[in-house]
VEXRO-633092 format. One line per field, with one value per residue: x, y, z of N, C-alpha, C in turn. Coordinates in steps of 0.1 Angstrom, whole numbers, plus 2048, in hexadecimal, padded with zeros to 3 digits. Layout:
BEGIN
n_xx <- (X	...);
n_yy <- (Y	...);
n_zz <- (Z	...);
ca_xx <- (X	...);
ca_yy <- (Y	...);
ca_zz <- (Z	...);
c_xx <- (X	...);
c_yy <- (Y	...);
c_zz <- (Z	...);
***
This chain:
BEGIN
n_xx <- (95F	96E	971	96F	961	949	93F	93C	929	913	90D	906	8F0	8DE	8DB	8CF	8B7	8A9	8A4	8A2	8BE	8D4	8E9	901	904	906	91C	930	92F	937	951	95E	95C	96C	985	98B	98D	985	97D	973	95E	94E	947	937	923	918	90D	8FA	8E9	8E1	8D2	8BE	8BF	8C8	8BC	8BA	8A5	88F	898	899	87E	872	881	879	85D	85D	86B	85B	842	847	85B	855	861	866	864	87C	890	891	898	8B2	8BF	8BE	8CD	8E6	8EA	8F2	8DF	8CF	8C3	8AA	89F	89B	888	873	86F	867	84F	840	837	81C	80A	7F5	7F6	80F	80B	7FA	80B	81D	80C	807	821	826	812	81A	833	82B	81D	832	83D	82E	824	83B	84B	855	849	83C	851	864	855	853	86F	874	863	86E	887	880	87D	868	856	857	83F	82B	82F	829	80E	804	80D	7FE	7E8	7F0);
n_yy <- (484	484	46F	47F	496	48A	483	49C	4A7	495	49C	4B7	4B5	4A8	4BC	4D0	4C4	4C7	4E2	503	510	529	52D	53A	536	51A	516	521	510	4F8	4FF	503	4E9	4DB	4E5	4FD	4F8	504	4FB	4E1	4E7	4F7	4E4	4D3	4E5	4E9	4D0	4CE	4E3	4DA	4C4	4D0	4D5	4EC	50B	52C	53C	52F	52F	54B	553	544	54F	56A	568	55C	56F	586	57D	571	57F	59A	5AA	5C4	5CB	5D8	5D1	5B6	5B4	5BF	5AC	595	59D	59E	583	57C	578	57A	599	598	580	588	59C	58D	57C	58F	596	580	584	589	5A6	5B1	5A2	5AA	5C5	5C2	5B6	5CB	5DD	5CF	5CE	5EA	5F0	5E2	5EE	608	607	603	61B	62E	64E	65A	676	676	663	65D	661	64E	637	638	636	61D	60C	611	607	5EC	5E8	5F2	606	62A	638	625	621	63A	63C	629	632	648	63F	63E);
n_zz <- (77A	79A	7B8	7CF	7C5	7BD	7D6	7E2	7D0	7D4	7EF	7EC	7DB	7EC	7FF	7EF	7E8	7FF	804	7F4	7E2	7D5	7B8	7BF	7DB	7DB	7CB	7DC	7F1	7E4	7DC	7F4	7FF	7ED	7F0	7E3	7C8	7AB	791	795	7A6	796	783	793	79A	781	77C	791	78A	770	777	783	79F	7A8	7A3	79A	794	7A0	7BA	7BF	7BD	7D3	7E8	7E7	7EC	805	815	813	81D	836	844	83F	82B	814	7F0	7E8	7FA	7F7	7DC	7DE	7EF	7DF	7CA	7D6	7D9	7C0	7AC	78C	77E	76F	779	793	791	787	79D	7B1	7A6	7AD	7C6	7DB	7D9	7E8	7FF	808	80D	823	835	839	846	85E	869	86C	87E	895	89A	89E	8B6	8C7	8C6	8D4	8DE	8D6	8C8	8AE	8A0	887	875	87D	878	85C	855	860	84F	836	83A	83A	820	810	7F8	7F8	7F1	7F5	811	81B	816	828	840	845	853	86D);
ca_xx <- (95F	975	969	96C	957	93C	93B	937	91D	908	909	8FF	8E3	8D6	8D8	8C6	8AA	8A1	8A0	8A7	8CB	8D8	8F5	90C	905	90B	92A	938	930	940	95F	963	95D	976	991	98E	98E	97A	979	96B	952	945	941	92C	918	911	906	8EF	8E0	8DC	8C8	8B4	8C0	8CA	8B5	8BA	897	886	89D	895	86F	870	887	871	850	860	86F	84F	837	84B	863	84F	86A	861	86B	88A	899	891	8A1	8C0	8C4	8C0	8D9	8F2	8EC	8F6	8D4	8CE	8B8	89E	899	897	87B	869	86C	860	842	838	833	80E	80A	7EB	7FC	81B	805	7F5	817	822	803	80A	82E	825	80A	823	83D	824	81A	83F	841	823	828	848	847	85A	843	83A	85E	869	84D	858	87C	872	85D	877	892	87B	87E	85C	856	852	831	823	830	822	7FF	801	810	7F3	7DF	7F5);
ca_yy <- (489	47A	46B	48B	49E	483	484	4AA	4A8	48E	4A4	4C3	4B0	4A6	4C9	4D7	4BE	4CB	4F0	50A	517	530	529	540	52F	50C	517	524	503	4EF	504	500	4DA	4D7	4EC	508	4F3	50B	4F3	4D6	4ED	4FB	4D7	4CE	4EE	4E7	4C4	4D1	4EB	4D2	4BB	4D9	4D6	4FA	514	539	542	529	534	559	553	53F	558	576	565	55A	57C	58F	578	56D	58A	5A7	5B2	5CA	5C8	5DE	5C9	5A9	5B6	5C1	59F	58C	5A2	59A	575	57A	574	583	5A3	593	576	58F	5A3	582	578	59A	595	575	587	58E	5B4	5B3	59C	5B2	5D1	5BE	5B4	5D8	5E2	5C8	5D3	5F7	5F0	5DE	5F8	614	604	604	629	636	65A	65F	681	673	656	65B	660	641	62D	639	630	60E	606	612	5FD	5DF	5E6	5F6	613	635	63B	61B	623	647	639	621	63A	652	639	63E);
ca_zz <- (788	7A3	7C3	7D8	7BE	7BE	7E4	7E4	7C8	7DC	7FB	7E8	7D6	7F8	805	7E6	7E8	80B	803	7E8	7E3	7C9	7B2	7C6	7E7	7D8	7C6	7E7	7F9	7DD	7DC	802	800	7E3	7F3	7DA	7BA	7A4	786	79A	7AC	78A	77E	79D	799	774	77E	799	782	766	77C	789	7AD	7AB	799	79F	793	7AA	7C7	7C0	7C0	7E0	7F1	7E7	7F3	814	81C	813	825	844	84A	83C	823	808	7E3	7E6	802	7F1	7D0	7E2	7F4	7D4	7C2	7DE	7D7	7B2	7A3	781	780	769	782	79F	78E	787	7AB	7B8	7A1	7B2	7D3	7DB	7DD	7F3	80B	80B	814	830	83E	83C	850	86B	86E	870	88A	8A0	89C	8A3	8C4	8CF	8C6	8DA	8E5	8D0	8BF	8A1	89D	878	86E	881	871	84E	855	862	844	82B	83D	836	811	809	7F1	800	7EE	7FC	81F	81D	816	834	84C	848	85C	87B);
c_xx <- (966	96C	965	961	949	936	935	92A	911	903	902	8F2	8D9	8D1	8CD	8B8	8A2	89D	8A7	8B5	8CD	8E5	901	90F	90B	919	934	93A	939	94E	965	965	969	983	995	990	983	974	96F	95E	949	93F	936	920	910	908	8F9	8E4	8DA	8D1	8BE	8B4	8C2	8C4	8B3	8AC	88E	88A	898	886	86C	875	87E	863	853	863	863	845	83B	852	85F	859	862	869	879	894	89B	89B	8AF	8C6	8C7	8CB	8E6	8F4	8F0	8EB	8D2	8C2	8AB	897	894	88A	870	865	864	851	839	832	825	80E	801	7F1	808	816	800	800	81C	819	805	817	82D	81C	812	82D	837	821	827	843	837	829	835	844	84C	855	842	847	865	862	851	865	87C	86D	867	883	88D	87A	871	85E	851	844	828	823	828	813	7FC	803	805	7E9	7E3	7F7);
c_yy <- (47F	477	476	493	497	484	491	4AC	4A1	496	4B0	4C0	4AE	4B3	4D1	4D1	4C2	4D9	4F7	511	51E	52B	52E	539	520	50C	519	517	4F9	4F3	501	4F1	4D5	4DE	4F7	504	4F9	503	4E8	4DC	4F1	4EE	4D2	4D8	4EC	4DA	4C6	4D9	4E3	4C9	4C2	4D8	4E4	502	522	53F	53C	52E	543	55A	54F	549	565	573	563	567	585	58A	576	579	598	5B0	5B8	5C7	5CD	5D5	5BB	5A9	5B7	5B4	595	590	59E	58B	572	575	57F	58D	59E	589	57D	595	598	57E	582	59A	58A	579	58E	59D	5B7	5AE	5A4	5BF	5CE	5BC	5C1	5DE	5DC	5CD	5E1	5F9	5ED	5E8	605	613	606	613	633	642	660	66A	67F	666	653	659	653	636	62C	632	621	607	606	609	5EF	5DD	5EA	603	61E	638	631	61D	630	644	632	629	644	64C	63A	64C);
c_zz <- (791	7AF	7CD	7D2	7BF	7CC	7E7	7DC	7CF	7E8	7F7	7E2	7E1	7FE	7FC	7E5	7F4	80B	7F7	7EB	7D5	7C4	7BA	7D3	7E5	7D3	7D2	7F0	7F2	7DD	7EA	804	7F8	7E5	7E9	7CB	7B2	798	78A	7A0	7A1	784	786	79B	78C	775	786	791	777	76A	784	799	7B1	79F	79F	79E	79D	7B8	7C9	7C4	7CE	7EB	7F2	7EF	802	81B	81D	81D	834	84B	848	834	817	7FB	7E2	7EE	7FC	7E4	7D4	7E7	7E9	7CB	7C9	7DC	7C8	7A9	798	783	77A	773	78F	79D	78D	795	7B3	7B3	7A7	7C0	7D2	7E1	7E8	800	811	812	822	83A	842	847	85E	871	873	87D	897	8A4	8A2	8B2	8CC	8CF	8CC	8E1	8DF	8C6	8B1	89C	88E	871	871	87A	862	84D	856	856	838	82D	83A	827	80A	802	7F9	7FD	7F5	80B	823	81E	823	840	84F	852	86B	87F);
***
């Protein structure tokens, strides 16, 4: 590794020690820092993965839990976002499995309650609530069960 690669590697190691990144994100950052040198970027990525600074499984799990707990995303939306990040399907399903189903249902209830308050008196209230919950990535069957309360 030349001096520029070592400098980029050290900067990326520091970034990865502060928060999780997936391989695709780190590869893009390395390519940009190395002016498009794909071979050098791959070398840096291999070093980061070898030293466990970058782990797509760990990233996927953290991403799924964060989006489900904090943002109220359902499994479909999480799956789609992880697929866009280039995460392997088996790792995606593992990550979705780490999300607490009870907590997810409670989050859906809170989201629907807040949205229902904003739709008071709307004749299409149930339809709009269903569309809202589906856009958040929840299953229709799960949404239907929760909508019956409103």
